[in-house]
C-alpha positions as a Markdown table, in Angstrom:
| # | Residue | x | y | z |
|---|---|---|---|---|
| 1 | Met | 9.1 | -48.3 | 52.5 |
| 2 | Val | 6.0 | -50.5 | 52.2 |
| 3 | Ala | 5.6 | -49.7 | 48.5 |
| 4 | Glu | 9.2 | -50.8 | 48.0 |
| 5 | Asn | 8.6 | -54.1 | 49.8 |
| 6 | Thr | 5.4 | -54.7 | 47.9 |
| 7 | Asp | 7.2 | -54.0 | 44.6 |
| 8 | Leu | 10.0 | -56.4 | 45.6 |
| 9 | Glu | 7.5 | -59.1 | 46.6 |
| 10 | Ala | 5.8 | -58.7 | 43.2 |
| 11 | Val | 9.1 | -59.1 | 41.4 |
| 12 | Ile | 10.0 | -62.2 | 43.5 |
| 13 | Asp | 6.6 | -63.7 | 42.9 |
| 14 | Gly | 7.3 | -63.3 | 39.1 |
| 15 | Leu | 10.1 | -65.9 | 39.6 |
| 16 | Lys | 7.4 | -68.5 | 40.4 |
| 17 | Gln | 5.4 | -68.0 | 37.2 |
| 18 | Ile | 5.1 | -70.9 | 34.7 |
| 19 | Glu | 5.6 | -68.7 | 31.6 |
| 20 | Ser | 9.3 | -67.9 | 31.0 |
| 21 | Lys | 8.6 | -64.3 | 29.9 |
| 22 | Tyr | 7.4 | -63.4 | 33.4 |
| 23 | Arg | 10.4 | -65.0 | 35.1 |
| 24 | Gln | 12.7 | -63.3 | 32.7 |
| 25 | Ser | 11.2 | -59.9 | 33.5 |
| 26 | Ser | 11.8 | -60.5 | 37.2 |
| 27 | Ile | 15.3 | -61.7 | 36.6 |
| 28 | Lys | 16.1 | -58.6 | 34.5 |
| 29 | Ile | 14.8 | -56.3 | 37.4 |
| 30 | Leu | 16.8 | -58.2 | 40.0 |
| 31 | Arg | 19.9 | -58.1 | 37.8 |
| 32 | Asn | 19.9 | -54.3 | 38.3 |
| 33 | Gln | 18.9 | -54.4 | 42.0 |
| 34 | Pro | 20.3 | -57.6 | 43.6 |
| 35 | Thr | 19.0 | -58.1 | 47.1 |
| 36 | Leu | 19.6 | -60.9 | 49.6 |
| 37 | Lys | 15.9 | -61.2 | 50.1 |
| 38 | Ala | 15.7 | -62.7 | 46.6 |
| 39 | Ala | 18.5 | -65.2 | 47.0 |
| 40 | Ile | 16.3 | -68.2 | 48.0 |
| 41 | Pro | 13.6 | -67.5 | 45.4 |
| 42 | Leu | 16.3 | -67.1 | 42.7 |
| 43 | Ala | 17.9 | -70.4 | 43.7 |
| 44 | Glu | 14.5 | -72.1 | 43.8 |
| 45 | Cys | 13.7 | -70.7 | 40.3 |
| 46 | Ala | 17.0 | -72.1 | 38.9 |
| 47 | Phe | 16.3 | -75.5 | 40.3 |
| 48 | Thr | 12.6 | -75.5 | 39.2 |
| 49 | Tyr | 13.5 | -74.8 | 35.6 |
| 50 | Pro | 16.9 | -76.4 | 35.1 |
| 51 | Asn | 16.5 | -76.6 | 31.3 |
| 52 | Asp | 16.3 | -72.8 | 30.9 |
| 53 | Ile | 20.0 | -72.1 | 30.4 |
| 54 | Trp | 19.7 | -68.3 | 30.0 |
| 55 | Gln | 17.8 | -68.1 | 33.2 |
| 56 | Gly | 20.3 | -70.2 | 35.1 |
| 57 | Cys | 23.2 | -68.1 | 33.9 |
| 58 | Glu | 21.5 | -64.8 | 34.8 |
| 59 | Ile | 20.6 | -66.1 | 38.2 |
| 60 | Ile | 24.2 | -67.0 | 38.9 |
| 61 | Lys | 25.3 | -63.5 | 37.8 |
| 62 | Ile | 22.7 | -61.9 | 40.1 |
| 63 | Leu | 23.8 | -64.1 | 43.1 |
| 64 | Arg | 27.4 | -63.1 | 42.5 |
| 65 | Lys | 26.5 | -59.4 | 42.6 |
| 66 | Met | 24.9 | -59.8 | 46.0 |
| 67 | Pro | 26.8 | -58.9 | 49.1 |
| 68 | Ser | 28.8 | -61.9 | 50.2 |
| 69 | Ser | 27.0 | -64.1 | 52.7 |
| 70 | Lys | 27.0 | -67.8 | 53.7 |
| 71 | Lys | 23.6 | -68.3 | 51.9 |
| 72 | Arg | 24.7 | -66.6 | 48.7 |
| 73 | Asn | 27.9 | -68.5 | 48.5 |
| 74 | Cys | 26.2 | -71.8 | 49.2 |
| 75 | Phe | 23.6 | -71.2 | 46.4 |
| 76 | Cys | 26.3 | -70.2 | 43.9 |
| 77 | Asn | 28.3 | -73.4 | 44.6 |
| 78 | Val | 25.2 | -75.6 | 44.5 |
| 79 | Ile | 23.9 | -74.1 | 41.3 |
| 80 | Lys | 27.4 | -74.4 | 39.7 |
| 81 | Ser | 27.9 | -78.0 | 40.7 |
| 82 | Ser | 24.5 | -79.1 | 39.5 |
| 83 | Ser | 24.9 | -77.8 | 36.0 |
């Protein structure tokens, strides 16, 4: 279980990288394994790099795949309304 959390944390940390290719790698991993723990970092990533259209679209897709929750729904609405 610790290894899984460490791996997830590394993927989430990738969302904070300046270089787009590292963020893209993390986004691609999270696309296949959406988790609510990544909801806030994904939203922060979308707002930090608003000009990266591919990234924003992928983040919305990931958030939509996550189990429904107040946080997830709020992030989806905020991201959609800000674009």
